[in-house]
C-alpha positions as CSV (number, residue, x, y, z in Angstrom):
1,M,60.3,76.1,76.7
2,A,61.0,73.7,79.7
3,S,57.6,73.3,81.5
4,T,56.0,76.2,79.6
5,V,52.7,75.6,77.8
6,I,50.5,78.2,76.1
7,K,46.9,77.7,75.1
8,H,44.0,79.0,73.0
9,D,40.3,77.9,73.3
10,P,38.4,78.2,70.0
11,S,34.7,78.8,70.2
12,T,33.7,76.8,67.1
13,A,34.8,74.0,64.8
14,G,36.5,74.8,61.5
15,S,34.6,75.1,58.3
16,N,36.7,72.5,56.5
17,R,37.3,69.4,58.6
18,Y,39.3,67.4,56.1
19,K,42.5,69.3,55.7
20,Y,45.2,71.2,57.7
21,T,48.8,72.1,57.6
22,I,51.3,72.7,60.5
23,S,54.7,74.3,59.9
24,G,57.3,75.4,62.4
25,W,61.0,75.7,63.1
26,F,62.2,73.7,66.0
27,K,65.6,73.6,67.8
28,R,65.8,70.7,70.3
29,T,67.6,71.0,73.6
30,T,66.6,67.8,75.2
31,L,66.8,64.4,73.5
32,A,65.5,60.9,74.2
33,E,62.3,62.1,75.9
34,R,58.7,62.0,74.7
35,Q,57.9,65.7,74.1
36,M,54.7,67.1,72.6
37,F,55.1,70.5,70.9
38,L,51.4,70.5,70.0
39,R,48.3,68.9,71.6
40,F,44.7,69.6,70.9
41,D,42.2,68.1,73.4
42,D,38.5,68.5,74.3
43,A,38.5,66.1,77.3
44,G,35.8,64.1,75.6
45,G,37.9,61.3,74.2
46,G,39.4,62.8,71.1
47,Y,42.8,64.3,70.7
48,F,45.5,65.4,68.3
49,F,49.2,65.6,69.1
50,F,52.5,66.2,67.2
51,E,55.6,65.2,69.1
52,F,59.2,64.0,69.3
53,K,59.1,60.4,70.6
54,S,61.5,59.0,73.1
55,D,63.5,57.4,70.3
56,D,63.9,60.9,68.7
57,T,61.6,60.1,65.8
58,L,58.6,62.3,64.9
59,G,55.1,61.1,65.6
60,F,51.5,62.4,65.4
61,N,48.0,61.1,66.0
62,D,44.6,62.5,65.1
63,Y,41.7,60.6,66.8
64,D,38.1,61.9,66.8
65,G,37.1,60.0,69.9
66,G,34.4,58.0,68.1
67,S,34.0,55.2,65.6
68,S,34.6,57.2,62.4
69,G,38.3,56.4,62.3
70,R,41.6,58.1,63.0
71,C,44.9,59.0,61.6
72,E,46.7,56.1,63.2
73,Y,49.9,56.9,65.2
74,V,52.1,57.9,62.3
75,V,55.9,58.0,62.8
76,T,59.0,58.9,60.8
77,S,61.8,56.4,60.3
78,R,64.3,59.2,60.6
79,K,65.6,60.3,64.0
80,F,66.3,64.0,65.0
81,R,69.2,64.3,67.4
82,D,71.0,67.5,66.5
83,P,70.7,70.0,69.4
84,N,72.4,72.8,67.5
85,A,70.1,72.7,64.4
86,Y,66.7,74.1,63.5
87,Y,64.4,71.6,61.9
88,N,61.6,73.0,59.7
89,I,58.9,70.5,60.3
90,I,55.8,70.5,58.2
91,L,52.8,68.2,58.6
92,T,50.0,68.2,55.9
93,V,46.8,66.2,56.3
94,D,44.3,65.9,53.5
95,S,41.8,63.0,53.9
96,T,40.2,63.8,50.5
97,Q,43.2,62.5,48.6
98,V,42.4,59.3,46.6
99,S,45.7,57.5,47.6
100,S,46.2,56.9,51.3
101,S,49.9,57.7,50.9
102,D,49.0,61.2,49.9
103,R,46.7,61.9,52.8
104,V,49.5,62.5,55.4
105,K,52.9,64.1,54.5
106,I,55.7,65.2,56.8
107,W,58.6,67.2,55.4
108,V,61.7,68.1,57.4
109,N,63.9,70.8,55.9
110,G,62.3,70.3,52.6
111,E,62.7,66.5,52.5
112,L,59.6,64.3,52.4
113,Q,59.9,61.7,55.2
114,S,59.2,58.0,55.1
115,L,56.3,57.2,57.3
116,T,54.9,54.1,59.1
117,S,51.6,53.7,60.7
118,N,50.1,51.5,63.5
119,G,47.0,51.0,61.4
120,S,46.2,49.4,58.0
121,E,46.4,52.9,56.4
122,V,47.8,56.2,57.4
123,C,44.5,58.1,57.3
124,P,40.9,57.0,56.3
125,S,39.4,58.5,53.2
126,N,37.3,61.6,53.9
127,Y,38.1,61.4,57.6
128,Q,36.9,64.5,59.6
129,T,40.0,65.4,61.5
130,F,40.1,66.2,65.2
131,A,42.6,69.0,64.8
132,T,40.0,71.0,63.1
133,S,37.2,70.3,65.6
134,G,37.6,73.5,67.7
135,A,39.2,71.7,70.6
136,L,41.5,73.4,73.1
137,Q,44.9,74.1,71.6
138,Y,48.1,73.6,73.6
139,V,51.6,74.5,72.4
140,G,54.7,73.4,74.4
141,G,53.4,70.2,76.0
142,D,50.4,68.1,77.1
143,G,48.6,70.8,78.8
144,R,45.7,68.6,79.9
145,Y,48.0,66.3,81.9
146,A,50.8,68.7,82.7
147,T,53.5,66.4,81.2
148,R,55.5,65.6,78.1
149,Y,56.8,69.2,77.9
150,Y,58.8,70.3,74.8
151,G,62.4,71.2,75.5
152,G,63.7,73.7,73.0
153,V,63.0,76.7,70.8
154,I,60.0,77.2,68.5
155,S,59.9,79.8,65.8
156,H,57.4,80.8,63.0
157,L,54.7,78.3,64.1
158,H,51.8,78.1,61.6
159,F,48.5,76.2,61.9
160,C,46.5,76.5,58.6
161,E,43.1,75.0,59.3
162,G,41.3,73.7,56.2
163,Y,44.2,74.0,53.9
164,A,46.8,71.5,52.6
165,Y,50.1,73.2,51.7
166,D,53.4,72.0,50.4
167,E,56.9,72.5,51.9
168,T,57.7,75.1,49.3
169,D,55.1,77.5,50.8
170,F,57.2,77.7,54.0
171,G,60.8,77.4,52.8
172,S,63.2,77.0,49.9
173,T,66.6,75.6,49.1
174,D,69.4,78.2,48.9
175,S,70.9,78.1,45.4
176,T,74.4,78.8,46.7
177,T,74.6,76.8,50.0
178,G,72.0,74.1,49.3
179,E,70.6,74.7,52.8
180,W,66.8,74.9,53.5
181,K,66.0,78.5,54.4
182,I,62.9,80.0,56.0
183,N,60.1,81.9,54.2
184,T,59.3,84.5,56.9
185,S,56.0,85.7,55.3
186,P,54.3,82.8,53.5
187,S,51.2,83.4,51.4
188,V,48.9,81.1,53.2
189,S,45.4,81.1,54.7
190,Y,44.6,80.0,58.2
191,G,40.9,79.2,58.5
192,T,38.7,79.8,61.5
193,N,41.0,78.5,64.2
194,G,44.4,78.8,62.6
195,F,47.2,80.8,64.0
196,F,50.8,82.2,63.4
197,L,53.0,82.5,66.5
198,F,56.6,83.5,67.2
199,K,57.3,85.4,64.1
200,D,59.8,87.9,65.7
201,D,59.5,87.5,69.4
202,N,57.8,85.5,72.2
203,S,54.5,87.4,72.0
204,L,51.3,85.3,72.3
205,T,49.6,87.5,69.8
206,D,48.3,85.6,66.7
207,R,50.0,87.1,63.6
208,S,47.6,85.3,61.1
209,G,45.0,88.0,61.1
210,Q,42.5,85.6,62.7
211,N,42.9,87.1,66.2
212,N,43.3,83.7,67.8
213,N,45.6,84.9,70.5
214,F,47.1,82.6,73.1
215,S,47.5,82.8,76.8
216,T,49.9,81.3,79.3
217,H,48.8,77.9,80.7
218,S,51.9,77.1,82.7
219,G,55.5,78.3,83.1
220,T,57.2,81.3,81.6
221,L,57.9,81.9,78.0
222,T,61.4,83.2,77.4
223,K,62.5,85.3,74.5
224,T,65.7,84.3,72.6
225,E,67.9,85.9,70.0
226,D,68.4,82.4,68.6
227,C,66.4,81.9,65.4
228,P,66.5,79.9,62.1
229,S,68.6,82.5,60.4
230,N,71.1,82.9,63.2
231,V,71.8,79.9,65.5
232,F,73.8,80.7,68.6
233,A,76.2,78.4,70.4
234,T,75.1,76.5,73.5
235,M,76.9,74.0,75.7
236,N,76.9,70.6,73.9
237,P,74.7,67.9,75.6
238,L,76.1,65.3,73.2
239,H,79.7,65.8,74.4
240,K,79.3,64.0,77.7
241,T,82.0,61.5,76.9
242,L,83.1,60.6,80.4
243,N,80.4,62.2,82.5
244,T,77.0,61.0,81.6
245,D,75.5,62.3,84.9
246,R,75.9,66.0,84.1
247,A,72.7,67.9,83.8
248,F,71.9,70.5,81.2
249,S,69.1,73.1,81.4
250,N,67.9,76.5,80.1
251,G,68.3,75.6,76.5
252,N,71.7,73.9,77.2
253,N,73.2,77.1,78.4
254,T,73.3,76.0,82.0
255,I,75.4,73.0,83.1
256,E,75.8,71.3,86.4
257,L,79.4,70.3,86.8
258,G,80.8,67.7,89.2
259,G,79.6,64.1,89.0
260,T,82.1,61.3,88.3
261,A,84.6,63.2,86.1
262,R,86.5,66.5,85.8
263,V,86.6,66.7,82.0
264,P,85.5,70.0,80.5
265,E,82.2,70.5,78.7
266,V,82.3,72.4,75.5
267,S,80.3,74.7,73.2
268,T,78.4,73.3,70.2
269,L,80.2,75.7,67.8
270,G,83.9,76.0,67.4
271,M,86.2,78.9,66.4
272,T,88.9,78.9,63.7
273,T,89.3,82.5,62.7
274,G,87.9,85.8,63.9
275,K,87.2,87.4,67.3
276,F,84.5,86.1,69.6
277,Y,83.1,87.0,73.0
278,A,81.0,85.1,75.6
279,E,80.0,85.4,79.2
280,A,79.8,82.7,81.9
281,K,78.5,83.0,85.5
282,R,78.7,80.6,88.4
283,T,75.1,80.3,89.6
284,G,75.1,77.5,92.1
285,G,77.0,75.1,94.4
286,S,79.7,75.8,96.9
287,G,83.4,75.2,97.3
288,G,85.7,73.8,94.7
289,N,87.4,75.5,91.7
290,I,85.6,76.5,88.6
291,I,87.7,76.9,85.5
292,I,86.4,78.8,82.5
293,G,88.1,79.3,79.1
294,I,88.6,77.5,75.8
295,T,90.0,74.2,74.6
296,G,91.3,72.8,71.3
297,V,91.1,69.2,72.5
298,S,87.5,68.4,73.4
299,Y,87.9,64.6,74.0
300,R,89.6,63.4,77.1
301,A,90.7,59.8,77.8
302,N,91.4,60.5,81.4
303,A,88.4,61.4,83.6
304,N,90.6,63.5,85.8
305,D,91.8,65.9,83.0
306,N,90.1,69.1,83.9
307,L,90.3,72.2,81.7
308,G,93.9,73.4,81.9
309,S,95.4,69.9,82.0
310,D,96.3,69.9,78.3
311,A,98.6,72.1,76.2
312,Y,95.6,73.2,74.1
313,D,93.6,74.3,77.2
314,Y,93.5,78.0,78.3
315,G,91.6,78.6,81.5
316,Y,90.9,81.2,84.2
317,Y,90.8,79.5,87.7
318,G,88.2,80.7,90.1
319,T,89.4,80.3,93.6
320,L,92.8,81.9,93.3
321,G,92.3,83.9,90.1
322,D,95.2,82.1,88.4
323,K,95.4,81.2,84.8
324,I,96.1,77.6,83.8
325,N,97.5,75.9,80.7
326,D,99.1,72.4,80.4
327,T,98.8,71.9,84.2
328,N,100.8,75.1,84.8
329,E,99.2,77.7,87.1
330,T,100.4,81.2,87.3
331,S,99.1,84.4,88.9
332,F,96.8,86.4,86.7
333,G,93.8,88.3,88.2
334,N,91.1,88.4,90.9
335,S,89.4,85.2,92.2
336,F,85.8,84.7,91.3
337,G,82.9,82.8,92.7
338,T,79.1,82.5,92.8
339,G,77.4,85.5,91.1
340,D,80.5,86.8,89.2
341,I,80.3,87.1,85.5
342,I,83.4,86.2,83.5
343,G,83.8,87.6,80.0
344,I,86.0,85.7,77.6
345,A,87.4,87.5,74.5
346,V,89.1,85.1,72.0
347,D,91.1,86.8,69.2
348,L,92.0,84.2,66.6
349,D,93.3,86.8,64.2
350,N,96.2,87.4,66.6
351,N,95.8,84.2,68.7
352,K,95.2,85.9,72.1
353,I,92.7,85.4,74.9
354,Y,91.5,87.8,77.5
355,F,89.3,87.4,80.6
356,S,87.2,90.0,82.5
357,K,85.5,89.8,85.9
358,N,82.2,91.7,86.1
359,G,83.2,94.0,83.2
360,T,86.8,94.7,84.3
361,W,89.5,93.1,82.1
362,Q,92.0,91.3,84.3
363,N,95.7,92.0,84.1
364,S,94.8,95.4,82.6
365,G,93.9,93.5,79.4
366,D,93.0,95.3,76.2
367,P,91.3,92.9,73.7
368,T,91.5,95.5,71.0
369,S,95.3,95.7,71.2
370,G,95.8,93.3,68.3
371,S,99.2,91.6,67.9
372,T,100.5,93.5,70.9
373,G,98.2,91.4,73.1
374,T,98.2,93.9,76.0
375,G,97.3,92.1,79.2
376,S,96.3,88.9,77.4
377,A,96.2,85.8,79.5
378,F,97.8,83.6,76.8
379,T,99.2,83.5,73.4
380,L,97.3,80.6,71.8
381,T,98.5,77.8,69.5
382,A,97.0,78.4,66.1
383,P,93.6,76.7,65.9
384,S,94.7,74.7,62.8
385,S,97.4,73.0,65.0
386,T,95.1,71.8,67.7
387,P,93.7,68.3,67.8
388,D,90.2,69.6,67.1
389,G,91.4,72.1,64.4
390,A,89.3,74.7,66.3
391,Y,88.8,76.2,69.7
392,F,85.6,75.7,71.8
393,F,84.4,77.6,74.8
394,A,84.7,75.3,77.8
395,C,84.3,75.0,81.6
396,S,85.1,72.3,84.2
397,D,85.7,71.8,87.9
398,D,88.7,70.4,89.7
399,N,86.4,68.3,92.1
400,A,84.6,65.4,90.5
401,Y,82.3,64.8,93.4
402,A,80.9,68.2,94.1
403,S,78.1,69.9,92.2
404,R,78.5,73.4,90.9
405,T,76.5,75.2,88.2
406,I,77.8,77.4,85.4
407,T,75.4,79.4,83.1
408,W,76.6,80.7,79.8
409,N,75.4,83.7,77.7
410,F,76.5,83.2,74.1
411,G,74.5,86.2,73.0
412,N,70.9,85.3,73.9
413,G,70.8,88.0,76.6
414,Y,69.9,85.6,79.4
415,L,71.7,84.1,82.4
416,E,69.5,81.1,83.4
417,T,66.0,82.6,82.9
418,T,66.9,86.1,83.9
419,A,67.6,88.8,81.2
420,V,70.8,90.7,81.6
421,S,70.3,93.6,83.9
422,S,71.8,96.3,81.6
423,A,72.9,95.2,78.2
424,G,76.3,96.5,77.2
425,T,77.3,97.9,73.8
426,N,77.9,95.5,70.9
427,A,79.6,96.9,67.9
428,S,79.0,93.8,65.8
429,G,75.2,94.0,66.4
430,N,75.1,90.3,67.1
431,G,73.9,89.1,70.5
432,I,73.0,90.8,73.8
433,F,75.5,90.7,76.7
434,E,75.7,92.0,80.2
435,Y,78.9,94.0,79.6
436,D,80.4,95.9,76.7
437,V,81.7,93.7,73.9
438,P,85.1,94.8,72.7
439,T,85.1,96.5,69.3
440,G,85.6,93.9,66.6
441,Y,84.3,90.9,68.6
442,T,81.0,89.1,68.0
443,A,78.9,86.4,69.4
444,L,79.6,82.8,68.5
445,S,76.7,82.1,66.2
446,T,76.2,81.1,62.6
447,K,75.9,84.8,61.7
448,G,79.0,85.6,63.8
449,L,81.0,82.9,62.0
450,N,80.2,84.5,58.7
451,L,80.9,88.2,59.6
């Protein structure tokens, strides 16, 4: 959501001030920063917030602004640092409970979390909560002070005012995989000021039936195909092994290359079998050579090892239009630069890779030619024989001191914050791309990996 905040201004306090439940699915894209995904504020001294702290733990505070008490700043002992996972986070507050340990509960993916508090108890008995007071509701950051923005994706966000629900109302454990899965239509009530947002899209319409619709407070809310039941690949911000100064943005789909090393950056998901398609576009910077492709060796000991330096690298070189593998450059296709969209089709059933420029397959390539590999850029080493045991989409630059920007579309249908201008056909029905996806290929996502 970057610097995007939405808001709703209730007209009255809730009828039950002692209980509430919040449930949502959150995919983080920025770590090690204090980020509020919810803040309620009346500018009169009271406040409620629910956030990721700068140490990547979860914390919340509910303070009524007076002397009647507060739910002291409560935090989890567990840290949440996976930028490729959705976390189902549920907060239940019920100050009527006899035991103080039962008054505040936080579940993550169905697991009850261990909590600590700054106060003598987590929440006072029969405390009238601030979150139910009818204060201005912000989602996506601290709307009052225009700071502490949430970086990531939010899906199926519920605020149930006046009701204390359990984790099993919003999700369940899959009997086959053991994974926590979403309940898309829970049987819950919402109270006077409750709401249900982001069920299927980025609409600000409240789906709870209470008509507590939101409006934009700042920024622009962007729709994404990414959801708890189908997680798409992004570039991996945890991979910055030799280049800690590289910047990630737009949900980790945009990366600023250059800095102090040439090593490639890689996708969060890898490929071992099947056929996958992705698009990459150079969107900023000048000069230098951009290399786009895949790698089977994600870690580099040498800071000067750009994509194409290793035997398990397969890249398309921008300035000359060459292809590169194991430092060997040979003629391949047209050069590409800022504004050009490069399509990459990876066929791991036949171990071939193809590259297109603005929808035209280079070297007269035919990604549907199977074992024949018509016009393919390379015949790949089998994924199982690579150091990683898989291939990852990758990009790098041959100049460690210049700054150039690459934006990826792994199927979300956006390049930076702009939707693709005319979506191509996609026979697999998984993902939205600028150009036609070759028949039999799919987006690199959890659904795509299981096709």
